[in-house]
N, C-alpha and C positions, 0 to 999 in steps of 0.2 A: 627385105622381104616383107611385103605388106601382110598382116593376118597371120603371121607365123610366130607363134609363143613358145618359148623353150625355158626350161630352168636346168643348166647341165652342169655339174660340178665336180672336176676331176683331180685328182690328187695323183701327179706324175714323180715318178721316182727314177733316177738313173746315176751311173757311178763313172767315177774318175778311172778311164783305161789302166789296167793294173792295179785298181785299188791303189794309187799311190797319193799320200799324201799331199796333193798339189795347190790345192785351194786354201791359201792363208789366211788368216783371220784380218790382216792389214789391208788386205784386198776383197774382201769379201761384201762390204757394203757397195764398192764400186760394180763388181759384179752383179750382184742382186738388182742394181739400179739399171744396169746393161740388158739385163734379162727381161726385167719389168717392160724396157723399152720394145725389145721384140715381141713380146706377149701383147701389149696394147698396138702395136702397129699392124699387127693381124686380125685385130678386132675382139680381143677375148679381153677378159680382165683378171690380173692377178691378184689372187686374195691375200695369199700369205708366200711368201719362199724363204728358204733357208739352204744354205750351201754348207756343209761340213767339209772338212779336208780331202774326203774322199770320194762324196756323193752330194747329191741335191734332191730336194723337194720343193715342189712347186704346186699350190693348189690354185687351180682354175677356174673361173666363171667360163663357159664356151658359149657361143652363137650356135645358130644350126648349120652355117656353112663351113665351118673350120674343121678340118678334120684333125683328131689327134697326132697320129702320124706326121703329117706337115707340119705341125707346131713343133714337135721333137724335134724333127730334122732342122728345123730352121734354127731351133733355140741351140742345138747342141753344134752345129757347124759355125753360126756366127758369135757362141761364145766361146767357141775353141780359139777361132781366130784373132776374137779380141784380146784373149788371155795371151796369147803368141805375139801381139802387135805391142802389146802393153810392157813385153818383156818379162812377165811374171814367170813363166815358163817354156822354153820352145820345143819341149818335150809334150806338151799338154795334149792330149784328147779325151772324149769321153768314150767308155766301153759301147759296144753296140749293145742295143734293145735298151727294154724301160718298163717300168710297171705303171698301170694307168688303172686306178681306183675309182669308183663313183659314189657320190655321196648324195644324200637327200637334204632339202632345206632346211630340218630340222638339225642336222648334222654339222651343219657351217661353221658355227661357231667353235665347236671342239677341234674340228678339222684344223681351223685356224691356230687354236692355240697349240695344238697337237705340231704342226709344222714349225712354229716361232721357239718351240720349246725343245728342240732337237738335241741340243746340247746335254741337256738334263736327261732325256732319254736313253742318249747313248753312255751315259756313267753307268746305267743298269742292263743294258743289252748291247750287242755288237749290232752293225749295220746288217750281218747275215742273218741274224735271229729276228731281227725288226722284219727283214725283207720276206723272210721265210713265213713269219707271222701274217703278214699282207697276203700272201699267196692262198695261206691255209683259211684265214679269216672269209675271203672273199671266194672260198671255193674255185679258184683257179687252177685247172690240171697243169702239171708243168713236168718237164722232164729235167732232173737236176744238172745233166751236162749241159744245157740250153742256159740256166740262168748265169746270172753274173759270174764272174771269176772272183772268188772271196778267198784273201790272202790273211788269214789270223796270226 
């Protein structure tokens, strides 16, 4: 798109169905590489990724023609198939829905560090606490019955 200039940064968060711990640390890097390729093939830039055993954080620089919902759909569908194809988990699926939170240029370095340091963050707070904090901080109205299933 000539003469179109954008600067769009989005952190996307989604969970494993049933919040099961199905993303093993031994396969995490392969999954990160696979998801990175999906994002790049769709014309976006993956700035940071971290998959915890039961959820994922992606921080992405978007162009003007890609929609968040299309990218999340593609990442979830393809990565679920990849995990099953590799034999890591035949029952693997992502929960429906996701959170998407936007940031400005001045926040990029901090968000990258936040995503990359997920294991440290989750020593102090649960995924539920983290996700609800995002919703409150970004003033996203929500119905508790429609957010992820949380099993503590």
